[in-house]
C-alpha positions as a Markdown table, in Angstrom:
| # | Residue | x | y | z |
|---|---|---|---|---|
| 1 | Met | -5.6 | 24.6 | 14.2 |
| 2 | Ser | -9.0 | 26.1 | 13.2 |
| 3 | Val | -11.8 | 24.2 | 12.1 |
| 4 | Arg | -14.5 | 26.1 | 10.8 |
| 5 | Arg | -16.1 | 23.3 | 8.8 |
| 6 | Val | -16.5 | 19.6 | 8.1 |
| 7 | Ala | -17.5 | 17.3 | 5.5 |
| 8 | Leu | -18.9 | 14.0 | 5.6 |
| 9 | Leu | -18.9 | 11.4 | 2.7 |
| 10 | Thr | -19.8 | 7.7 | 2.9 |
| 11 | Ala | -18.4 | 5.2 | 0.2 |
| 12 | Gly | -18.5 | 1.8 | -1.3 |
| 13 | Gly | -20.4 | -0.8 | -0.1 |
| 14 | Phe | -22.8 | -0.8 | 3.1 |
| 15 | Ala | -22.1 | -1.7 | 6.0 |
| 16 | Pro | -23.9 | -1.6 | 8.9 |
| 17 | Cys | -22.3 | 1.5 | 10.7 |
| 18 | Leu | -22.7 | 4.3 | 8.6 |
| 19 | Ser | -25.6 | 5.8 | 9.6 |
| 20 | Ser | -24.8 | 5.3 | 13.1 |
| 21 | Ala | -21.4 | 7.1 | 12.2 |
| 22 | Val | -22.5 | 9.5 | 10.6 |
| 23 | Gly | -24.7 | 10.2 | 13.7 |
| 24 | Gly | -21.8 | 10.0 | 15.5 |
| 25 | Leu | -19.8 | 12.7 | 14.0 |
| 26 | Ile | -22.8 | 14.9 | 13.9 |
| 27 | Glu | -23.1 | 14.6 | 17.7 |
| 28 | Arg | -19.6 | 14.8 | 18.7 |
| 29 | Tyr | -19.2 | 17.9 | 17.2 |
| 30 | Thr | -22.2 | 19.4 | 18.7 |
| 31 | Glu | -21.0 | 18.7 | 21.6 |
| 32 | Ile | -17.5 | 19.7 | 22.1 |
| 33 | Ala | -17.4 | 22.1 | 19.1 |
| 34 | Pro | -20.9 | 23.4 | 17.9 |
| 35 | Glu | -19.4 | 26.3 | 16.3 |
| 36 | Val | -18.4 | 24.2 | 13.6 |
| 37 | Glu | -20.2 | 23.8 | 10.0 |
| 38 | Ile | -20.8 | 20.5 | 8.9 |
| 39 | Ile | -21.8 | 19.1 | 4.9 |
| 40 | Ala | -21.8 | 15.9 | 4.2 |
| 41 | Tyr | -21.1 | 15.5 | -0.2 |
| 42 | Glu | -24.1 | 12.9 | -1.5 |
| 43 | His | -23.5 | 9.9 | -2.7 |
| 44 | Gly | -19.3 | 9.9 | -1.2 |
| 45 | Tyr | -17.1 | 11.0 | -4.4 |
| 46 | Trp | -19.9 | 11.1 | -6.8 |
| 47 | Gly | -21.0 | 14.2 | -5.0 |
| 48 | Leu | -17.8 | 15.8 | -4.0 |
| 49 | Leu | -16.7 | 15.8 | -7.8 |
| 50 | Gln | -20.1 | 17.4 | -8.7 |
| 51 | Gly | -20.3 | 19.7 | -6.0 |
| 52 | Lys | -23.7 | 17.8 | -4.3 |
| 53 | Lys | -23.6 | 18.8 | -0.7 |
| 54 | Thr | -26.3 | 18.6 | 2.3 |
| 55 | Val | -25.7 | 21.4 | 4.9 |
| 56 | Ile | -26.2 | 19.8 | 8.3 |
| 57 | Asp | -28.6 | 22.3 | 9.7 |
| 58 | Asp | -29.6 | 22.9 | 13.7 |
| 59 | Glu | -32.9 | 20.3 | 13.3 |
| 60 | Val | -30.5 | 17.2 | 12.0 |
| 61 | Arg | -28.0 | 18.4 | 15.0 |
| 62 | Ala | -30.3 | 18.1 | 17.5 |
| 63 | His | -31.9 | 14.9 | 16.4 |
| 64 | Ala | -28.7 | 13.0 | 15.1 |
| 65 | Gly | -28.8 | 10.0 | 17.6 |
| 66 | Leu | -31.9 | 9.0 | 15.4 |
| 67 | Leu | -29.0 | 7.7 | 12.7 |
| 68 | His | -28.4 | 5.1 | 15.5 |
| 69 | Glu | -31.8 | 3.1 | 14.7 |
| 70 | Phe | -31.3 | 2.9 | 11.0 |
| 71 | Gly | -29.1 | 0.9 | 8.4 |
| 72 | Gly | -27.4 | 2.2 | 5.4 |
| 73 | Ser | -26.2 | 5.7 | 4.6 |
| 74 | Pro | -28.5 | 8.9 | 4.7 |
| 75 | Ile | -26.1 | 10.9 | 2.7 |
| 76 | Gly | -25.8 | 7.8 | 0.1 |
| 77 | Asn | -22.9 | 5.8 | -1.4 |
| 78 | Ser | -21.1 | 5.6 | -4.3 |
| 79 | Arg | -18.0 | 3.6 | -5.5 |
| 80 | Val | -15.7 | 5.9 | -7.4 |
| 81 | Lys | -11.8 | 5.7 | -7.7 |
| 82 | Leu | -10.6 | 9.4 | -7.9 |
| 83 | Thr | -7.3 | 8.1 | -10.0 |
| 84 | Asn | -9.4 | 6.2 | -12.7 |
| 85 | Ala | -9.9 | 9.6 | -14.6 |
| 86 | Ala | -11.0 | 7.3 | -17.4 |
| 87 | Asp | -14.0 | 6.1 | -15.8 |
| 88 | Cys | -15.0 | 9.5 | -13.8 |
| 89 | Val | -15.4 | 10.8 | -17.6 |
| 90 | Lys | -17.4 | 7.8 | -19.0 |
| 91 | Arg | -19.8 | 8.8 | -15.7 |
| 92 | Gly | -19.9 | 12.1 | -16.7 |
| 93 | Leu | -18.2 | 13.2 | -13.2 |
| 94 | Val | -15.4 | 15.1 | -15.0 |
| 95 | Glu | -14.9 | 16.5 | -18.1 |
| 96 | Glu | -12.2 | 14.9 | -20.6 |
| 97 | Gly | -8.8 | 15.8 | -19.5 |
| 98 | Gln | -9.7 | 16.7 | -16.3 |
| 99 | Asn | -7.7 | 15.4 | -13.3 |
| 100 | Pro | -10.4 | 14.4 | -10.9 |
| 101 | Leu | -8.3 | 15.2 | -7.4 |
| 102 | Glu | -7.9 | 18.1 | -8.8 |
| 103 | Val | -11.8 | 18.5 | -9.4 |
| 104 | Ala | -12.2 | 17.2 | -5.8 |
| 105 | Ala | -9.6 | 19.4 | -4.2 |
| 106 | Glu | -11.0 | 22.5 | -6.1 |
| 107 | Gln | -14.4 | 21.5 | -5.1 |
| 108 | Leu | -13.0 | 21.5 | -1.2 |
| 109 | Lys | -11.9 | 24.4 | -1.4 |
| 110 | Ala | -14.9 | 26.2 | -3.0 |
| 111 | Asp | -16.6 | 24.7 | -0.2 |
| 112 | Gly | -14.4 | 26.1 | 2.4 |
| 113 | Val | -13.6 | 22.4 | 3.9 |
| 114 | Asp | -11.1 | 22.4 | 6.8 |
| 115 | Val | -11.7 | 18.7 | 7.5 |
| 116 | Leu | -13.0 | 16.0 | 5.7 |
| 117 | His | -14.2 | 12.5 | 7.3 |
| 118 | Thr | -14.3 | 9.5 | 5.0 |
| 119 | Ile | -16.5 | 6.7 | 6.1 |
| 120 | Gly | -15.4 | 3.8 | 4.1 |
| 121 | Gly | -13.4 | 0.8 | 3.2 |
| 122 | Asp | -10.0 | 0.1 | 2.1 |
| 123 | Asp | -10.9 | 1.6 | -1.4 |
| 124 | Thr | -12.6 | 4.8 | 0.3 |
| 125 | Asn | -9.6 | 5.2 | 2.5 |
| 126 | Thr | -6.9 | 4.4 | -0.2 |
| 127 | Thr | -8.7 | 6.9 | -2.5 |
| 128 | Ala | -9.2 | 9.7 | 0.2 |
| 129 | Ala | -5.2 | 8.8 | 0.8 |
| 130 | Asp | -4.9 | 9.7 | -2.8 |
| 131 | Leu | -6.6 | 13.0 | -2.2 |
| 132 | Ala | -5.1 | 13.9 | 0.8 |
| 133 | Ala | -1.4 | 13.5 | -1.0 |
| 134 | Tyr | -2.7 | 15.7 | -3.6 |
| 135 | Leu | -3.8 | 18.2 | -1.1 |
| 136 | Ala | -0.3 | 18.4 | 0.6 |
| 137 | Glu | 1.6 | 18.4 | -2.4 |
| 138 | His | -0.3 | 21.8 | -3.7 |
| 139 | Asp | -0.2 | 23.6 | 0.0 |
| 140 | Tyr | -4.0 | 23.3 | 0.6 |
| 141 | Gly | -4.2 | 22.5 | 4.6 |
| 142 | Leu | -7.1 | 20.0 | 4.6 |
| 143 | Thr | -6.9 | 17.0 | 7.1 |
| 144 | Val | -8.6 | 13.9 | 6.2 |
| 145 | Val | -9.4 | 11.6 | 8.9 |
| 146 | Gly | -10.9 | 8.0 | 8.0 |
| 147 | Leu | -13.4 | 5.5 | 9.9 |
| 148 | Pro | -12.8 | 1.8 | 8.7 |
| 149 | Lys | -16.5 | 0.6 | 7.4 |
| 150 | Thr | -16.1 | -3.0 | 6.0 |
| 151 | Ile | -18.8 | -6.4 | 6.6 |
| 152 | Asp | -15.4 | -8.1 | 5.6 |
| 153 | Asn | -13.6 | -7.2 | 8.2 |
| 154 | Asp | -10.4 | -7.2 | 6.1 |
| 155 | Val | -8.7 | -3.9 | 6.4 |
| 156 | Val | -4.7 | -4.0 | 7.5 |
| 157 | Pro | -4.2 | -3.1 | 10.3 |
| 158 | Ile | -7.2 | -2.8 | 11.9 |
| 159 | Arg | -8.3 | -5.0 | 14.2 |
| 160 | Gln | -12.3 | -4.6 | 14.0 |
| 161 | Ser | -13.8 | -2.6 | 10.7 |
| 162 | Leu | -17.1 | -0.5 | 11.8 |
| 163 | Gly | -20.3 | -3.2 | 11.1 |
| 164 | Ala | -18.6 | -6.3 | 10.4 |
| 165 | Trp | -19.9 | -8.1 | 14.3 |
| 166 | Thr | -23.2 | -6.7 | 13.0 |
| 167 | Ala | -23.0 | -8.1 | 9.6 |
| 168 | Ala | -22.0 | -11.5 | 10.8 |
| 169 | Glu | -25.2 | -11.7 | 13.4 |
| 170 | Glu | -27.7 | -10.5 | 10.5 |
| 171 | Ala | -26.2 | -13.2 | 8.3 |
| 172 | Ala | -27.1 | -15.5 | 10.6 |
| 173 | Lys | -30.4 | -14.6 | 11.3 |
| 174 | Phe | -30.6 | -14.8 | 7.5 |
| 175 | Gly | -29.1 | -18.4 | 7.6 |
| 176 | Arg | -31.7 | -19.6 | 10.1 |
| 177 | Asn | -34.5 | -18.7 | 7.6 |
| 178 | Ile | -33.1 | -20.2 | 4.9 |
| 179 | Ile | -32.0 | -23.6 | 6.5 |
| 180 | Gly | -35.2 | -23.8 | 7.6 |
| 181 | Glu | -36.4 | -24.6 | 4.0 |
| 182 | His | -34.2 | -28.3 | 4.7 |
| 183 | Arg | -37.7 | -30.2 | 4.9 |
| 184 | Ser | -39.2 | -28.5 | 2.0 |
| 185 | Gly | -37.7 | -31.3 | -0.2 |
| 186 | Pro | -36.1 | -34.6 | 0.4 |
| 187 | Arg | -32.3 | -34.8 | 0.0 |
| 188 | Met | -32.1 | -31.0 | -0.2 |
| 189 | Leu | -29.1 | -29.5 | -0.4 |
| 190 | Ile | -28.7 | -25.4 | 0.6 |
| 191 | Ile | -26.0 | -22.9 | -0.1 |
| 192 | His | -25.4 | -19.6 | 2.1 |
| 193 | Glu | -23.5 | -17.2 | 0.6 |
| 194 | Val | -21.8 | -14.8 | 2.6 |
| 195 | Met | -20.3 | -11.7 | 0.8 |
| 196 | Gly | -16.6 | -12.0 | 1.1 |
| 197 | Arg | -14.6 | -11.1 | -1.6 |
| 198 | Ala | -11.2 | -11.9 | -0.8 |
| 199 | Cys | -11.4 | -12.8 | 3.0 |
| 200 | Gly | -13.6 | -15.3 | 4.9 |
| 201 | Trp | -13.9 | -13.5 | 8.5 |
| 202 | Leu | -17.5 | -12.4 | 7.9 |
| 203 | Thr | -18.6 | -16.2 | 6.4 |
| 204 | Ala | -16.8 | -18.0 | 9.4 |
| 205 | Ala | -18.2 | -15.3 | 11.9 |
| 206 | Ala | -21.6 | -16.0 | 10.7 |
| 207 | Ala | -21.2 | -19.7 | 10.7 |
| 208 | Lys | -19.9 | -19.4 | 14.8 |
| 209 | Ser | -22.7 | -16.9 | 15.4 |
| 210 | Tyr | -25.3 | -19.4 | 13.7 |
| 211 | Arg | -24.0 | -22.7 | 15.8 |
| 212 | Glu | -24.3 | -20.2 | 19.1 |
| 213 | Asp | -27.4 | -19.7 | 18.8 |
| 214 | Leu | -28.2 | -23.3 | 17.7 |
| 215 | Ala | -26.8 | -24.6 | 20.7 |
| 216 | Thr | -29.4 | -22.9 | 22.8 |
| 217 | Arg | -31.9 | -24.5 | 21.3 |
| 218 | Thr | -33.9 | -27.5 | 22.3 |
| 219 | Phe | -34.5 | -30.2 | 19.6 |
| 220 | Leu | -37.5 | -32.8 | 18.8 |
| 221 | Pro | -35.8 | -35.6 | 17.4 |
| 222 | Gly | -39.2 | -37.9 | 17.1 |
| 223 | Ile | -40.7 | -35.7 | 14.8 |
| 224 | Gly | -37.7 | -34.9 | 13.3 |
| 225 | Leu | -37.0 | -31.7 | 14.3 |
| 226 | Thr | -33.2 | -32.8 | 15.0 |
| 227 | Lys | -30.0 | -30.4 | 15.9 |
| 228 | Glu | -27.8 | -32.2 | 13.1 |
| 229 | Arg | -30.6 | -31.2 | 10.3 |
| 230 | Trp | -30.3 | -27.4 | 11.5 |
| 231 | Asp | -26.6 | -27.7 | 11.7 |
| 232 | Ile | -24.0 | -26.4 | 9.2 |
| 233 | His | -22.2 | -29.4 | 7.4 |
| 234 | Ala | -19.5 | -27.0 | 5.6 |
| 235 | Val | -17.6 | -23.4 | 5.9 |
| 236 | Tyr | -16.0 | -22.8 | 2.7 |
| 237 | Val | -13.7 | -19.3 | 2.9 |
| 238 | Pro | -11.2 | -18.1 | 0.5 |
| 239 | Glu | -8.0 | -18.6 | 3.0 |
| 240 | Ser | -8.6 | -22.5 | 2.3 |
| 241 | Lys | -8.2 | -24.7 | -0.5 |
| 242 | Ile | -11.5 | -26.7 | -1.0 |
| 243 | Asp | -10.9 | -30.1 | -2.5 |
| 244 | Leu | -14.0 | -30.8 | -4.1 |
| 245 | Asp | -13.4 | -34.8 | -4.8 |
| 246 | Ala | -12.9 | -35.3 | -0.8 |
| 247 | Glu | -15.5 | -33.1 | 0.0 |
| 248 | Ala | -18.5 | -34.6 | -2.2 |
| 249 | Glu | -17.7 | -37.6 | -0.9 |
| 250 | Arg | -17.7 | -36.7 | 3.1 |
| 251 | Leu | -21.2 | -34.5 | 2.2 |
| 252 | Lys | -22.6 | -37.3 | 0.4 |
| 253 | Ala | -22.9 | -39.1 | 3.5 |
| 254 | Val | -23.9 | -36.4 | 5.4 |
| 255 | Met | -26.7 | -36.5 | 2.9 |
| 256 | Asp | -27.2 | -40.3 | 3.1 |
| 257 | Glu | -27.3 | -39.7 | 6.9 |
| 258 | Val | -29.2 | -36.6 | 7.6 |
| 259 | Gly | -31.2 | -36.1 | 4.6 |
| 260 | Asn | -29.6 | -32.4 | 3.9 |
| 261 | Val | -26.5 | -30.5 | 3.3 |
| 262 | Asn | -25.8 | -27.2 | 4.8 |
| 263 | Ile | -23.5 | -24.9 | 3.5 |
| 264 | Phe | -22.3 | -21.6 | 4.5 |
| 265 | Leu | -19.7 | -20.2 | 1.0 |
| 266 | Ser | -17.9 | -17.1 | 1.3 |
| 267 | Glu | -18.4 | -15.5 | -2.1 |
| 268 | Gly | -15.1 | -15.3 | -3.0 |
| 269 | Ala | -14.1 | -19.0 | -2.3 |
| 270 | Gly | -12.9 | -20.7 | -5.1 |
| 271 | Val | -13.1 | -17.7 | -7.4 |
| 272 | Pro | -10.1 | -18.5 | -8.7 |
| 273 | Glu | -11.2 | -21.8 | -10.3 |
| 274 | Ile | -14.6 | -20.3 | -11.5 |
| 275 | Ile | -12.6 | -17.3 | -13.2 |
| 276 | Ala | -10.4 | -20.0 | -14.9 |
| 277 | Glu | -13.1 | -22.2 | -16.5 |
| 278 | Ile | -15.2 | -18.8 | -17.5 |
| 279 | Glu | -11.5 | -17.4 | -19.6 |
| 280 | Glu | -11.2 | -21.4 | -21.1 |
| 281 | Ala | -14.9 | -21.3 | -22.3 |
| 282 | Gly | -13.5 | -18.3 | -24.0 |
| 283 | Gly | -15.9 | -15.4 | -21.6 |
| 284 | Thr | -14.7 | -12.6 | -19.9 |
| 285 | Val | -14.8 | -11.1 | -16.8 |
| 286 | Asp | -16.5 | -8.1 | -15.7 |
| 287 | Arg | -14.3 | -5.7 | -12.8 |
| 288 | Asp | -15.8 | -2.4 | -11.3 |
| 289 | Pro | -13.7 | 0.8 | -11.5 |
| 290 | Phe | -11.0 | -1.1 | -8.8 |
| 291 | Gly | -10.4 | -4.0 | -10.7 |
| 292 | His | -12.2 | -5.9 | -8.7 |
| 293 | Val | -14.3 | -8.9 | -10.2 |
| 294 | Lys | -18.2 | -8.5 | -10.2 |
| 295 | Leu | -19.2 | -11.1 | -8.3 |
| 296 | Asp | -22.8 | -11.4 | -8.8 |
| 297 | Thr | -22.2 | -11.9 | -13.0 |
| 298 | Ile | -20.1 | -14.8 | -11.9 |
| 299 | Asn | -22.2 | -16.7 | -9.1 |
| 300 | Pro | -19.8 | -18.4 | -7.0 |
| 301 | Gly | -22.9 | -20.1 | -5.0 |
| 302 | Gln | -23.9 | -21.7 | -8.1 |
| 303 | Trp | -20.9 | -22.9 | -9.1 |
| 304 | Phe | -20.4 | -24.9 | -6.3 |
| 305 | Ala | -24.4 | -25.8 | -6.4 |
| 306 | Lys | -23.4 | -27.3 | -9.8 |
| 307 | Gln | -20.5 | -29.1 | -8.9 |
| 308 | Phe | -22.2 | -30.9 | -5.3 |
| 309 | Ala | -25.6 | -31.4 | -6.7 |
| 310 | Glu | -25.0 | -34.8 | -8.8 |
| 311 | Arg | -22.4 | -36.1 | -6.6 |
| 312 | Leu | -24.7 | -35.7 | -3.7 |
| 313 | Gly | -27.4 | -36.8 | -4.7 |
| 314 | Ala | -29.4 | -33.8 | -4.0 |
| 315 | Glu | -33.2 | -33.5 | -5.7 |
| 316 | Lys | -33.3 | -30.1 | -4.7 |
| 317 | Val | -30.6 | -27.7 | -4.7 |
| 318 | Met | -31.8 | -23.7 | -3.2 |
| 319 | Val | -28.8 | -21.1 | -3.2 |
| 320 | Gln | -29.4 | -17.6 | -1.5 |
| 321 | Lys | -27.2 | -14.6 | -0.5 |
| 322 | Ser | -27.6 | -12.8 | 2.7 |
| 323 | Gly | -25.3 | -9.4 | 1.4 |
| 324 | Tyr | -27.9 | -7.2 | 0.5 |
| 325 | Tyr | -29.8 | -8.1 | 4.0 |
| 326 | Ser | -26.9 | -8.0 | 6.1 |
| 327 | Arg | -24.8 | -5.0 | 4.9 |
| 328 | Ala | -27.8 | -2.4 | 5.2 |
| 329 | Ala | -28.6 | -3.2 | 8.5 |
| 330 | Ala | -29.1 | -1.1 | 11.6 |
| 331 | Ala | -25.7 | -1.4 | 13.8 |
| 332 | Asn | -26.2 | -4.0 | 16.8 |
| 333 | Ala | -25.0 | -2.9 | 20.5 |
| 334 | Thr | -21.6 | -3.9 | 20.2 |
| 335 | Asp | -21.1 | -2.1 | 17.1 |
| 336 | Leu | -22.9 | 1.1 | 18.5 |
| 337 | Arg | -20.1 | 1.1 | 21.2 |
| 338 | Leu | -17.3 | 0.7 | 18.7 |
| 339 | Ile | -18.6 | 3.2 | 16.5 |
| 340 | Lys | -19.0 | 5.8 | 19.7 |
| 341 | Ser | -15.3 | 5.4 | 20.8 |
| 342 | Met | -14.3 | 6.0 | 17.0 |
| 343 | Thr | -16.4 | 8.6 | 16.0 |
| 344 | Asp | -15.4 | 10.7 | 19.1 |
| 345 | Tyr | -11.7 | 9.8 | 18.4 |
| 346 | Ala | -12.0 | 10.6 | 15.0 |
| 347 | Val | -13.2 | 14.3 | 16.1 |
| 348 | Glu | -10.4 | 14.7 | 18.4 |
| 349 | Cys | -8.1 | 13.9 | 15.9 |
| 350 | Ala | -9.7 | 16.7 | 13.6 |
| 351 | Leu | -9.8 | 19.4 | 15.9 |
| 352 | Arg | -6.1 | 19.0 | 16.4 |
| 353 | Gly | -5.4 | 18.2 | 12.8 |
| 354 | Glu | -4.5 | 15.0 | 12.7 |
| 355 | Pro | -5.3 | 12.6 | 9.9 |
| 356 | Gly | -5.1 | 9.2 | 9.1 |
| 357 | Val | -7.7 | 6.4 | 9.2 |
| 358 | Ile | -8.8 | 5.5 | 13.1 |
| 359 | Gly | -8.6 | 1.9 | 14.3 |
| 360 | His | -7.4 | -0.2 | 16.7 |
| 361 | Asp | -3.9 | -0.9 | 15.2 |
| 362 | Glu | -2.9 | -4.7 | 15.1 |
| 363 | Glu | 0.9 | -3.8 | 14.9 |
| 364 | Asp | 1.1 | -1.5 | 17.9 |
| 365 | Gly | -0.7 | -3.3 | 20.3 |
| 366 | Asp | -4.5 | -2.7 | 19.1 |
| 367 | Arg | -3.9 | 0.7 | 20.3 |
| 368 | Leu | -6.7 | 3.2 | 19.2 |
| 369 | Lys | -4.8 | 5.8 | 17.0 |
| 370 | Ala | -5.4 | 7.7 | 13.4 |
| 371 | Ile | -3.3 | 5.6 | 11.2 |
| 372 | Pro | -1.1 | 7.1 | 8.7 |
| 373 | Phe | -2.9 | 6.6 | 5.4 |
| 374 | Pro | 0.2 | 4.8 | 3.6 |
| 375 | Arg | 0.1 | 1.8 | 5.8 |
| 376 | Ile | -3.8 | 1.6 | 4.7 |
| 377 | Ala | -4.9 | -1.8 | 2.9 |
| 378 | Gly | -7.3 | -4.1 | 2.0 |
| 379 | His | -8.1 | -7.8 | 1.4 |
| 380 | Lys | -6.3 | -8.4 | 4.9 |
| 381 | Pro | -6.8 | -12.4 | 4.9 |
| 382 | Phe | -8.9 | -14.1 | 7.7 |
| 383 | Asp | -6.8 | -16.5 | 10.3 |
| 384 | Val | -8.1 | -19.8 | 9.4 |
| 385 | Thr | -5.7 | -21.2 | 12.4 |
| 386 | Thr | -7.9 | -19.1 | 14.4 |
| 387 | Pro | -8.7 | -21.3 | 17.4 |
| 388 | Trp | -12.4 | -20.6 | 17.3 |
| 389 | Tyr | -12.6 | -21.5 | 13.8 |
| 390 | Thr | -10.3 | -24.5 | 13.8 |
| 391 | Glu | -12.5 | -25.9 | 16.6 |
| 392 | Met | -16.0 | -25.2 | 14.6 |
| 393 | Ile | -14.5 | -26.6 | 11.7 |
| 394 | Ala | -13.4 | -29.7 | 13.5 |
| 395 | Glu | -17.0 | -30.1 | 15.0 |
| 396 | Ile | -18.6 | -30.0 | 11.7 |
| 397 | Gly | -16.1 | -32.4 | 10.7 |
| 398 | Gln | -14.8 | -30.9 | 7.8 |
| 399 | Ala | -10.9 | -31.8 | 7.0 |
């Protein structure tokens, strides 16, 4: 396959890999196919629909390595679903009666794009799959090669999504400072709300990272500096049902003995119960263009605080969210190695015309490959029987 021009786009929520993945793709093309032109659509599918793009010039190509040092996305993100025509019309991205898939395809044709690299989660890549199918049906020979980005680490069937390791490490750092507030008042209830709409991996991994660091610290009980006060006392994820009465009783005992309670909470935990409570009261729940509940409008952390505060006899309650702190971080060393292997392989696949989402296929012995788009799905549940997780839950005394 002859590749003359490739296009890059990042989409969906941020993750600590986007800037580095963009840099890695530019570096690899410059290294092995410097004749290939590179453009980037601004703010993902938002820019593609409007033809807003940046041409990657020689200066950027020569210094693309700088992008590994930053978080966020230099080319911008947005949430746009190409099969949701009504939303695209509402936002002024297409005109009434236009098919967003057709508009996107025509823009790619007009820009002479041979390869489109999408960097995003399941929504981004399923949208890429819709676009790839449309292009194939209309005989436009364009190869779409995606990279899996999500801090939730919940893309089926990919073992490890880009940015998730870093997000867990950053959430743990955030948690250390929040839990440091436990002596700012007597009988403190601290809830650290971690991103994770339908998957608890990030919350669990953040708690694990936090407690691994805690194990390296030296404490001074004689002045009140105790491991018990700094430890995590509960971890709640969407995959496990929470017995609020039993947990309230257990945590009340912790509060009485230790003087404070620290909880790591996945933002998706308890959401069905919260939605039911809102709707039973006659309220409505806002959703995004992909149909996902807008979690910031229902505040799971505040809901759990309300359930526990009185029953634990908490005199002070603090709820803090680490999501935006974690997801815009620069990639750590572990993620940088994963990004390097995936971006290199993505370019190889692109140059030979092999479409799909790059990842280690859990259903094929964790082999790194271009996984066909139809196999990509989101909301892979976290396995709560994972040994390190069950051991951690047992250590903190949670049933």
